[in-house]
MDAnalysis code that builds the backbone (N, CA, C; Angstrom):
import MDAnalysis as mda
import numpy as np

u = mda.Universe.empty(591, n_residues=197, atom_resindex=np.repeat(np.arange(197), 3), trajectory=True)
u.add_TopologyAttr("name", ["N", "CA", "C"] * 197)
u.add_TopologyAttr("resid", np.arange(1, 198))
u.add_TopologyAttr("resname", ["MET", "PRO", "GLU", "LEU", "LYS", "GLU", "GLN", "LEU", "GLY", "ASP", "ALA", "ALA", "ASN", "ILE", "LEU", "LEU", "GLY", "ALA", "PRO", "SER", "MET", "SER", "GLN", "GLY", "THR", "GLU", "GLY", "VAL", "CYS", "VAL", "ASP", "LEU", "LEU", "ALA", "GLN", "GLY", "PRO", "SER", "GLU", "ASP", "ALA", "SER", "VAL", "LEU", "TRP", "VAL", "SER", "PHE", "ARG", "LYS", "SER", "ALA", "SER", "GLN", "CYS", "LEU", "ALA", "GLU", "TRP", "ARG", "GLY", "GLU", "HIS", "ASP", "VAL", "ASP", "PRO", "GLY", "SER", "TYR", "GLY", "VAL", "ILE", "VAL", "VAL", "GLY", "ASP", "THR", "ALA", "GLY", "THR", "GLU", "ASP", "ASP", "GLY", "GLU", "VAL", "GLU", "PRO", "GLY", "ALA", "VAL", "GLN", "HIS", "ILE", "SER", "ASN", "PRO", "SER", "ASP", "LEU", "THR", "GLY", "ILE", "GLY", "ILE", "LYS", "VAL", "GLY", "GLU", "PHE", "VAL", "SER", "GLY", "ARG", "SER", "GLY", "GLN", "ILE", "VAL", "VAL", "CYS", "VAL", "ASP", "SER", "LEU", "THR", "ALA", "LEU", "LEU", "GLN", "TYR", "VAL", "ASP", "LEU", "GLU", "THR", "ALA", "TYR", "GLU", "PHE", "VAL", "HIS", "ALA", "LEU", "THR", "GLY", "GLN", "LEU", "TYR", "SER", "ALA", "GLY", "ALA", "VAL", "SER", "HIS", "PHE", "HIS", "VAL", "ASP", "PRO", "THR", "ALA", "HIS", "ASP", "ARG", "GLU", "THR", "ILE", "ASP", "THR", "LEU", "LEU", "SER", "LEU", "PHE", "ASP", "ALA", "SER", "VAL", "ASP", "LEU", "SER", "ASP", "GLY", "ASP", "VAL", "ASP", "VAL", "ARG", "THR", "ARG", "TYR", "PRO", "PHE", "GLU"])
u.atoms.positions = np.array([
    [-1.328, -15.578, -13.127],
    [-2.649, -14.633, -12.870],
    [-2.628, -14.201, -14.467],
    [-2.946, -14.446, -15.513],
    [-2.685, -13.367, -17.185],
    [-3.422, -12.544, -17.084],
    [-4.505, -11.870, -16.223],
    [-5.550, -10.871, -15.933],
    [-4.253, -10.028, -15.345],
    [-3.681, -10.252, -14.664],
    [-2.786, -9.070, -14.196],
    [-2.135, -8.561, -14.678],
    [-1.341, -9.634, -15.541],
    [-0.288, -8.706, -16.723],
    [-0.914, -8.004, -17.624],
    [-1.869, -8.209, -17.717],
    [-2.839, -7.619, -19.117],
    [-3.066, -6.610, -18.290],
    [-3.555, -6.287, -17.016],
    [-4.098, -5.081, -16.509],
    [-2.371, -4.120, -16.539],
    [-1.593, -4.134, -16.173],
    [-0.269, -3.852, -15.757],
    [0.076, -3.056, -17.233],
    [-0.135, -4.074, -18.498],
    [0.354, -3.589, -19.418],
    [1.875, -3.256, -19.592],
    [2.047, -2.395, -20.114],
    [3.517, -2.142, -20.299],
    [3.694, -1.644, -19.313],
    [3.691, -1.716, -17.961],
    [4.518, -0.873, -16.973],
    [5.754, -1.425, -16.364],
    [6.681, -0.610, -16.007],
    [7.933, -1.499, -16.387],
    [8.333, -1.224, -14.478],
    [7.740, -0.761, -13.500],
    [8.069, -0.688, -12.751],
    [6.449, -0.228, -11.402],
    [6.402, -0.974, -10.339],
    [5.352, -1.830, -10.044],
    [5.104, -1.108, -8.374],
    [4.139, -0.672, -7.726],
    [4.330, -0.650, -6.245],
    [3.190, -1.503, -5.757],
    [3.456, -2.586, -5.196],
    [3.252, -3.769, -4.895],
    [2.400, -3.213, -3.201],
    [1.456, -2.923, -2.933],
    [0.643, -2.372, -1.781],
    [0.193, -3.885, -0.826],
    [0.400, -4.565, -0.071],
    [-0.104, -5.444, 1.112],
    [0.287, -5.414, 2.437],
    [-0.662, -5.163, 3.056],
    [-0.225, -5.792, 4.749],
    [0.789, -6.332, 5.191],
    [1.823, -6.484, 6.149],
    [2.437, -7.029, 5.629],
    [2.262, -8.846, 5.935],
    [1.271, -9.217, 6.912],
    [1.119, -10.269, 7.294],
    [-0.332, -11.010, 6.060],
    [-0.824, -10.263, 5.253],
    [-2.156, -10.682, 4.463],
    [-1.685, -11.754, 3.690],
    [-2.545, -12.736, 3.425],
    [-2.484, -14.056, 2.346],
    [-2.734, -13.671, 1.138],
    [-1.923, -13.925, 0.414],
    [-1.490, -14.445, -0.978],
    [-0.631, -13.051, -1.878],
    [0.227, -12.977, -0.655],
    [1.068, -11.696, -1.152],
    [2.202, -12.555, -2.205],
    [2.711, -13.617, -1.519],
    [3.961, -14.425, -2.543],
    [3.181, -14.720, -3.508],
    [1.746, -15.064, -3.901],
    [1.717, -15.591, -5.172],
    [1.737, -14.424, -5.899],
    [0.955, -13.367, -5.660],
    [1.041, -12.311, -6.147],
    [2.418, -11.818, -6.903],
    [3.303, -11.618, -6.056],
    [4.605, -11.423, -5.993],
    [6.022, -12.312, -7.202],
    [5.166, -13.786, -7.020],
    [5.772, -14.696, -8.158],
    [5.065, -14.359, -9.545],
    [3.708, -14.307, -9.447],
    [3.362, -13.932, -10.429],
    [3.917, -12.509, -11.049],
    [4.218, -11.351, -10.393],
    [4.775, -10.315, -11.375],
    [6.305, -11.071, -11.772],
    [6.425, -11.975, -11.005],
    [8.130, -11.881, -11.213],
    [7.945, -13.152, -12.779],
    [7.128, -13.289, -12.895],
    [6.947, -14.329, -13.846],
    [6.336, -13.583, -15.645],
    [7.361, -13.041, -16.118],
    [6.953, -11.972, -17.243],
    [6.774, -12.901, -18.539],
    [7.763, -13.926, -18.418],
    [7.835, -15.220, -19.726],
    [7.948, -16.130, -19.022],
    [8.388, -17.667, -19.815],
    [9.248, -18.586, -19.548],
    [9.753, -18.608, -18.569],
    [9.728, -19.769, -17.457],
    [10.313, -19.636, -16.114],
    [12.609, -19.841, -16.544],
    [12.556, -20.452, -17.400],
    [13.520, -21.093, -17.521],
    [14.279, -19.761, -18.924],
    [13.709, -18.632, -18.890],
    [14.402, -17.759, -19.421],
    [14.750, -16.552, -19.030],
    [14.113, -16.703, -17.756],
    [13.785, -15.109, -16.832],
    [14.686, -15.356, -15.937],
    [15.496, -13.899, -15.907],
    [16.823, -13.773, -14.780],
    [16.319, -12.632, -13.859],
    [15.984, -13.515, -12.384],
    [14.983, -13.029, -11.798],
    [16.028, -12.384, -10.366],
    [16.080, -11.003, -10.450],
    [17.046, -10.494, -8.548],
    [15.774, -10.581, -8.176],
    [16.206, -10.624, -6.469],
    [15.051, -10.682, -5.525],
    [16.250, -9.763, -4.607],
    [15.661, -8.504, -3.902],
    [16.336, -7.405, -3.136],
    [15.750, -7.553, -1.550],
    [16.129, -8.104, -0.992],
    [15.193, -8.536, 0.243],
    [16.124, -8.469, 1.300],
    [14.567, -7.396, 1.872],
    [15.289, -7.220, 3.615],
    [14.290, -8.233, 4.764],
    [13.644, -8.736, 3.887],
    [12.719, -9.317, 5.129],
    [12.553, -11.145, 5.083],
    [13.240, -11.693, 3.938],
    [13.363, -12.906, 3.759],
    [14.749, -13.473, 3.524],
    [15.781, -14.800, 3.809],
    [16.381, -15.821, 3.196],
    [16.074, -15.593, 2.061],
    [17.310, -15.799, 0.958],
    [17.547, -16.540, -0.243],
    [16.400, -17.514, -0.452],
    [17.061, -18.876, 0.470],
    [16.307, -19.412, 0.708],
    [14.632, -19.763, 0.330],
    [14.230, -18.590, 1.016],
    [12.634, -18.311, 1.321],
    [12.251, -17.575, -0.209],
    [13.245, -16.979, -0.419],
    [12.459, -16.012, -2.207],
    [12.425, -17.390, -3.186],
    [13.609, -18.278, -2.839],
    [13.453, -19.197, -4.229],
    [12.575, -20.383, -4.031],
    [12.484, -20.651, -2.881],
    [11.107, -21.506, -2.411],
    [9.993, -21.104, -2.868],
    [9.350, -19.282, -2.424],
    [8.652, -19.194, -3.324],
    [7.848, -19.039, -4.731],
    [8.794, -18.818, -5.460],
    [9.301, -19.725, -6.590],
    [9.200, -20.664, -6.590],
    [10.054, -21.805, -6.742],
    [9.619, -23.168, -6.694],
    [8.601, -23.318, -6.336],
    [7.349, -22.944, -5.437],
    [5.970, -23.034, -4.963],
    [5.057, -23.015, -6.507],
    [6.105, -21.962, -7.317],
    [4.427, -22.121, -8.076],
    [5.269, -22.370, -9.850],
    [6.475, -22.527, -9.793],
    [7.389, -22.973, -11.344],
    [7.452, -24.482, -10.694],
    [7.699, -25.029, -12.084],
    [8.496, -26.455, -12.175],
    [9.798, -26.277, -12.287],
    [10.678, -25.283, -12.952],
    [11.772, -24.938, -13.013],
    [12.383, -23.813, -12.227],
    [13.698, -23.450, -12.122],
    [14.203, -22.752, -11.428],
    [14.200, -21.455, -12.335],
    [14.352, -20.272, -12.301],
    [14.661, -19.273, -13.042],
    [15.694, -19.516, -13.932],
    [16.101, -19.461, -15.740],
    [17.561, -19.484, -16.388],
    [18.541, -18.856, -15.233],
    [18.628, -17.598, -14.680],
    [19.250, -17.140, -14.170],
    [18.832, -16.299, -12.409],
    [19.013, -16.004, -11.720],
    [18.847, -15.605, -10.238],
    [19.836, -15.234, -9.382],
    [19.584, -13.862, -8.483],
    [19.879, -13.598, -7.346],
    [19.190, -12.779, -6.785],
    [20.000, -13.452, -5.394],
    [18.904, -12.440, -3.999],
    [20.259, -11.817, -2.975],
    [19.942, -10.617, -3.413],
    [20.640, -9.549, -2.509],
    [19.908, -9.462, -1.462],
    [20.756, -10.452, 0.577],
    [20.104, -10.476, 1.564],
    [20.361, -8.894, 2.287],
    [19.634, -8.340, 2.610],
    [20.121, -6.932, 3.264],
    [19.792, -6.765, 5.013],
    [20.975, -6.778, 5.605],
    [20.624, -6.732, 7.212],
    [20.810, -7.769, 7.118],
    [20.374, -7.913, 8.468],
    [20.250, -8.988, 9.505],
    [19.199, -9.901, 9.787],
    [18.100, -8.913, 9.649],
    [16.490, -9.894, 9.920],
    [16.479, -10.417, 8.615],
    [16.665, -10.947, 7.807],
    [16.107, -11.457, 6.540],
    [17.036, -12.807, 6.860],
    [18.345, -13.125, 7.869],
    [18.665, -14.360, 7.956],
    [19.929, -14.471, 6.702],
    [21.246, -14.996, 7.014],
    [22.309, -15.772, 6.104],
    [22.093, -17.163, 5.413],
    [21.303, -17.795, 6.097],
    [21.218, -18.905, 6.048],
    [21.220, -19.336, 4.534],
    [22.355, -20.406, 3.619],
    [22.256, -20.722, 2.602],
    [22.327, -22.456, 2.604],
    [20.943, -23.212, 2.567],
    [20.655, -24.395, 2.773],
    [20.904, -25.644, 1.500],
    [21.862, -25.277, 0.550],
    [22.392, -25.695, -0.264],
    [21.272, -25.992, -1.545],
    [20.030, -24.950, -1.129],
    [19.270, -25.272, -2.041],
    [19.181, -23.844, -3.506],
    [20.838, -23.217, -2.970],
    [20.524, -21.460, -3.641],
    [22.052, -21.657, -4.152],
    [22.007, -21.407, -5.529],
    [23.892, -21.487, -6.078],
    [24.326, -21.387, -5.587],
    [25.380, -21.823, -5.518],
    [26.523, -21.074, -5.103],
    [27.042, -19.661, -5.546],
    [27.166, -18.693, -4.984],
    [27.188, -17.381, -5.397],
    [26.445, -16.370, -6.189],
    [24.903, -17.253, -5.942],
    [23.747, -16.577, -6.444],
    [23.455, -15.603, -5.460],
    [24.314, -15.125, -4.413],
    [23.292, -14.874, -2.910],
    [24.925, -13.539, -2.182],
    [24.113, -12.462, -2.414],
    [24.987, -11.693, -2.305],
    [23.965, -10.658, -0.533],
    [25.592, -10.325, 0.473],
    [25.123, -10.038, 1.461],
    [25.287, -8.373, 1.730],
    [24.211, -7.557, 2.110],
    [24.429, -6.036, 2.341],
    [24.379, -5.907, 3.742],
    [25.274, -6.019, 4.771],
    [24.771, -6.113, 6.284],
    [24.229, -4.891, 7.065],
    [24.290, -3.476, 5.863],
    [24.193, -2.314, 6.578],
    [23.098, -1.730, 5.938],
    [21.853, -2.243, 6.343],
    [20.109, -1.760, 5.502],
    [20.318, 0.148, 4.906],
    [21.081, 0.763, 5.437],
    [20.854, 1.805, 5.258],
    [22.112, 2.370, 3.800],
    [22.800, 1.380, 3.483],
    [23.930, 1.417, 2.664],
    [23.173, 1.235, 1.400],
    [22.248, 2.213, 0.888],
    [21.752, 2.647, -0.387],
    [23.080, 1.675, -2.011],
    [23.940, 2.760, -1.425],
    [24.684, 2.485, -2.482],
    [25.031, 0.981, -2.991],
    [25.598, 0.706, -1.849],
    [26.184, -1.058, -1.747],
    [24.799, -1.532, -2.611],
    [23.624, -1.038, -2.153],
    [22.689, -1.948, -2.933],
    [22.426, -2.063, -4.089],
    [22.718, -0.710, -4.540],
    [22.583, 0.212, -5.664],
    [23.221, -0.804, -6.435],
    [24.716, -0.956, -6.124],
    [25.745, -1.374, -7.106],
    [25.384, -2.691, -7.408],
    [25.327, -3.433, -5.951],
    [24.720, -5.355, -6.319],
    [23.861, -5.198, -7.348],
    [22.560, -4.306, -7.380],
    [21.782, -4.238, -8.140],
    [22.344, -4.292, -9.674],
    [23.053, -3.142, -10.025],
    [24.012, -2.850, -11.248],
    [24.599, -4.009, -12.125],
    [25.191, -4.511, -10.863],
    [26.094, -5.804, -10.880],
    [25.215, -7.035, -11.820],
    [24.193, -6.748, -11.376],
    [23.361, -7.954, -11.256],
    [22.494, -8.199, -12.943],
    [22.001, -6.646, -12.881],
    [21.332, -6.436, -14.440],
    [22.466, -6.310, -15.614],
    [23.680, -5.604, -15.285],
    [24.604, -5.496, -16.656],
    [25.057, -6.929, -17.209],
    [24.952, -6.170, -18.818],
    [25.198, -7.281, -19.650],
    [23.819, -8.458, -20.038],
    [23.069, -8.786, -19.183],
    [21.986, -9.745, -19.218],
    [21.519, -9.442, -20.368],
    [21.153, -10.804, -21.415],
    [19.833, -10.718, -22.321],
    [18.613, -11.273, -21.964],
    [17.175, -10.687, -22.256],
    [16.014, -11.400, -22.058],
    [15.727, -11.001, -21.048],
    [14.412, -11.589, -20.621],
    [13.773, -10.823, -19.427],
    [14.832, -10.746, -18.159],
    [14.518, -9.331, -17.881],
    [15.129, -9.028, -16.225],
    [14.161, -8.938, -15.437],
    [14.381, -9.465, -14.490],
    [12.522, -9.015, -13.371],
    [12.895, -9.075, -11.763],
    [13.179, -7.858, -11.389],
    [13.401, -8.008, -9.619],
    [12.198, -7.187, -8.666],
    [12.532, -8.183, -7.731],
    [11.792, -7.734, -6.346],
    [12.523, -7.195, -5.723],
    [11.854, -5.976, -5.485],
    [12.634, -5.554, -3.469],
    [11.564, -5.471, -2.664],
    [11.757, -6.477, -1.817],
    [11.030, -6.443, -0.793],
    [11.771, -6.315, 0.918],
    [11.549, -5.059, 1.642],
    [10.619, -3.716, 1.355],
    [10.351, -2.571, 1.554],
    [10.300, -1.713, 0.614],
    [10.089, -0.335, 1.175],
    [9.463, -0.058, 2.401],
    [8.927, -0.939, 3.123],
    [8.356, -0.289, 4.420],
    [9.544, -0.535, 5.679],
    [10.689, -2.126, 5.320],
    [11.748, -2.015, 5.813],
    [12.704, -0.900, 5.386],
    [12.849, -0.469, 4.615],
    [14.187, 0.187, 4.222],
    [13.795, 1.725, 5.245],
    [12.548, 2.187, 4.913],
    [11.778, 3.263, 5.908],
    [12.296, 3.587, 7.036],
    [12.311, 2.177, 7.527],
    [12.937, 1.960, 8.822],
    [14.437, 2.101, 9.242],
    [14.927, 2.345, 7.943],
    [16.433, 2.577, 8.211],
    [16.964, 3.837, 7.841],
    [15.987, 4.421, 6.823],
    [16.181, 6.187, 6.617],
    [15.000, 7.224, 6.067],
    [15.032, 8.149, 5.827],
    [14.120, 9.267, 5.920],
    [13.330, 8.690, 4.607],
    [12.008, 9.477, 4.408],
    [11.611, 9.434, 3.128],
    [12.185, 9.926, 1.773],
    [13.167, 11.141, 2.194],
    [13.527, 11.460, 1.440],
    [15.022, 11.144, 0.453],
    [15.381, 10.444, 1.398],
    [16.308, 9.361, 0.876],
    [15.855, 8.205, 0.205],
    [14.799, 7.802, 1.054],
    [14.173, 6.254, -0.112],
    [13.857, 6.952, -1.360],
    [12.985, 8.047, -1.105],
    [12.489, 8.773, -2.314],
    [13.640, 8.618, -3.636],
    [14.587, 9.209, -3.319],
    [15.991, 9.311, -4.601],
    [16.072, 8.218, -4.729],
    [16.315, 7.184, -3.784],
    [17.205, 5.738, -3.823],
    [16.171, 5.350, -5.006],
    [14.851, 5.195, -4.735],
    [13.822, 4.394, -5.348],
    [13.818, 4.794, -6.844],
    [13.987, 6.700, -6.634],
    [13.916, 6.941, -8.151],
    [14.931, 6.319, -9.171],
    [16.249, 6.583, -8.037],
    [17.715, 6.354, -9.217],
    [17.452, 4.374, -9.587],
    [16.913, 3.847, -8.494],
    [16.909, 2.370, -9.099],
    [16.014, 1.925, -9.947],
    [14.901, 2.623, -9.790],
    [13.535, 2.566, -10.811],
    [14.211, 2.776, -12.062],
    [15.270, 4.029, -12.169],
    [15.691, 4.292, -13.538],
    [16.859, 3.400, -14.039],
    [17.376, 3.051, -13.235],
    [18.445, 2.287, -13.392],
    [17.772, 0.695, -13.945],
    [16.970, 0.515, -13.349],
    [16.247, -0.918, -13.989],
    [15.659, -0.889, -15.331],
    [14.566, 0.165, -15.625],
    [14.487, 0.953, -16.755],
    [15.210, 0.792, -17.983],
    [16.444, 1.507, -17.346],
    [17.519, 1.916, -18.594],
    [17.957, 0.219, -19.218],
    [17.896, -0.771, -18.006],
    [18.711, -2.107, -18.196],
    [17.252, -3.022, -18.412],
    [15.959, -2.447, -19.015],
    [15.195, -3.286, -19.632],
    [14.302, -3.774, -18.661],
    [14.516, -3.956, -17.122],
    [14.422, -5.146, -16.578],
    [12.628, -4.523, -16.062],
    [11.758, -5.669, -15.712],
    [10.654, -4.775, -15.162],
    [11.095, -5.430, -13.041],
    [10.154, -4.346, -12.905],
    [10.327, -4.622, -11.384],
    [9.172, -4.319, -10.286],
    [9.219, -4.678, -9.458],
    [7.951, -4.430, -8.593],
    [8.541, -4.416, -7.280],
    [8.064, -3.072, -5.743],
    [8.500, -3.033, -5.168],
    [6.861, -2.942, -3.742],
    [7.651, -3.800, -2.684],
    [6.863, -4.241, -1.539],
    [6.617, -3.319, -0.674],
    [5.301, -2.575, -0.565],
    [5.206, -1.738, 0.728],
    [3.863, -1.944, 1.200],
    [3.890, -2.405, 2.833],
    [2.574, -2.069, 3.442],
    [1.944, -0.694, 3.516],
    [1.253, -0.886, 3.178],
    [0.236, 0.768, 3.152],
    [-0.482, 0.900, 4.802],
    [-0.864, -0.115, 5.451],
    [-1.010, 0.132, 6.648],
    [0.194, 0.821, 7.860],
    [1.394, 0.917, 7.373],
    [2.361, 0.906, 7.662],
    [2.787, 2.435, 7.851],
    [2.371, 3.141, 6.894],
    [2.619, 4.199, 6.581],
    [1.109, 5.948, 6.462],
    [1.616, 6.619, 6.482],
    [0.717, 7.597, 6.029],
    [0.208, 7.762, 4.783],
    [-1.040, 8.399, 4.818],
    [-1.406, 8.458, 3.042],
    [0.084, 9.770, 2.268],
    [0.580, 10.551, 2.620],
    [1.077, 11.357, 2.651],
    [2.661, 10.553, 2.359],
    [3.265, 9.669, 2.448],
    [4.289, 8.563, 2.763],
    [4.002, 8.004, 1.218],
    [2.406, 7.194, 0.930],
    [2.323, 6.039, 0.190],
    [2.643, 6.916, -0.978],
    [1.635, 8.302, -1.155],
    [1.745, 8.797, -2.510],
    [2.726, 9.683, -3.085],
    [3.766, 9.518, -2.328],
    [5.135, 10.035, -2.316],
    [5.614, 8.914, -3.111],
    [5.609, 7.566, -2.553],
    [5.931, 6.729, -3.274],
    [5.348, 6.129, -4.493],
    [4.314, 6.526, -4.904],
    [3.072, 6.329, -5.797],
    [3.621, 6.951, -7.011],
    [3.938, 7.873, -6.578],
    [4.793, 9.065, -7.479],
    [5.809, 8.456, -9.024],
    [6.307, 7.739, -7.829],
    [7.619, 6.970, -8.891],
    [6.940, 5.833, -9.632],
    [6.395, 5.322, -9.653],
    [6.007, 4.120, -10.435],
    [4.686, 4.626, -11.443],
    [4.990, 3.197, -11.789],
    [3.966, 3.097, -13.646],
    [2.644, 2.614, -13.370],
    [2.479, 1.562, -12.296],
    [1.431, 1.008, -11.887],
    [1.543, 0.566, -10.494],
    [0.721, 0.366, -9.816],
    [0.418, -0.103, -8.391],
    [-0.546, -1.200, -8.464],
    [-0.075, -1.955, -7.728],
    [-1.339, -3.022, -7.370],
    [-1.094, -3.126, -5.728],
    [-2.688, -3.787, -5.436],
    [-3.103, -3.166, -4.110],
    [-3.556, -4.268, -3.457],
    [-3.589, -5.208, -2.604],
    [-3.704, -6.298, -2.004],
    [-4.733, -5.760, -0.809],
    [-4.597, -4.790, -0.207],
    [-5.254, -4.398, 1.173],
    [-6.194, -5.064, 1.383],
    [-7.139, -4.814, 0.628],
    [-8.886, -5.172, 1.189],
    [-8.722, -6.634, 0.704],
    [-7.793, -7.467, 0.802],
    [-8.168, -8.744, 0.005],
    [-8.840, -8.551, -1.249],
    [-9.118, -7.791, -2.559],
    [-9.018, -8.495, -3.626],
    [-7.755, -7.161, -4.324],
    [-7.617, -7.360, -5.561],
    [-6.460, -7.330, -6.187],
    [-6.738, -6.129, -7.082],
    [-6.651, -4.864, -6.973],
    [-7.024, -3.859, -7.248],
    [-5.549, -3.030, -8.177],
    [-6.152, -3.248, -9.421],
    [-4.448, -2.444, -10.258],
    [-5.160, -1.095, -10.504],
    [-4.129, -0.262, -11.049],
    [-3.887, 0.936, -10.783],
    [-2.939, 1.388, -12.230],
    [-2.933, 1.668, -13.034],
    [-1.576, 2.309, -13.955],
    [-2.028, 3.653, -13.961],
    [-0.611, 4.560, -14.829],
    [-0.425, 5.752, -14.893],
    [-0.280, 5.880, -16.277],
    [-0.575, 6.537, -17.203],
    [-1.003, 7.216, -18.515],
    [-0.522, 7.973, -19.036],
    [0.289, 8.427, -19.946],
    [0.893, 7.615, -20.531],
    [2.172, 7.388, -19.986],
    [3.022, 6.477, -19.769],
    [4.077, 5.570, -19.197],
    [5.257, 6.630, -19.777],
    [5.925, 6.895, -18.675],
    [7.263, 8.400, -18.553],
    [8.532, 7.309, -18.638],
])
């Protein structure tokens, strides 16, 4: 989806809003992860909802080759812990307590530190995170994490289900991002904030 990348311009962190059961979310997610040639990318998934093999299967559904390097941080028990042999040994990290934001931040830092080339990160999802921590705690975590990723030169996107939250919560989260991609109405609605800070 080249036009999506063009619309997003230089946005480094993006809020991807889509109802949990909406169609097409996986395709847009993979498009946001594909910032350059697949074989050169370093891709990290932070998943509250899917297993490592599910994350990788979505990538493989769109690309002929695996990313140059990848990692999956599986948070909590709901995403499952299976590793069916399709995922490289050592690529999967587990955080059993979803409210362990420090642990998540450390694992993300370990993945991005010292990497060269394009780093892309998917956090799925803030809606799941907000089941375990309050909005203020989530805000502080996302603020710190997006700063960490920006410093590493990474492009990141964070999933949220706008139908699961009130407008104030969505607006609070939106304030942390350079851009948003909203799939709520079945169309792709892209909004950017200029100048990027």
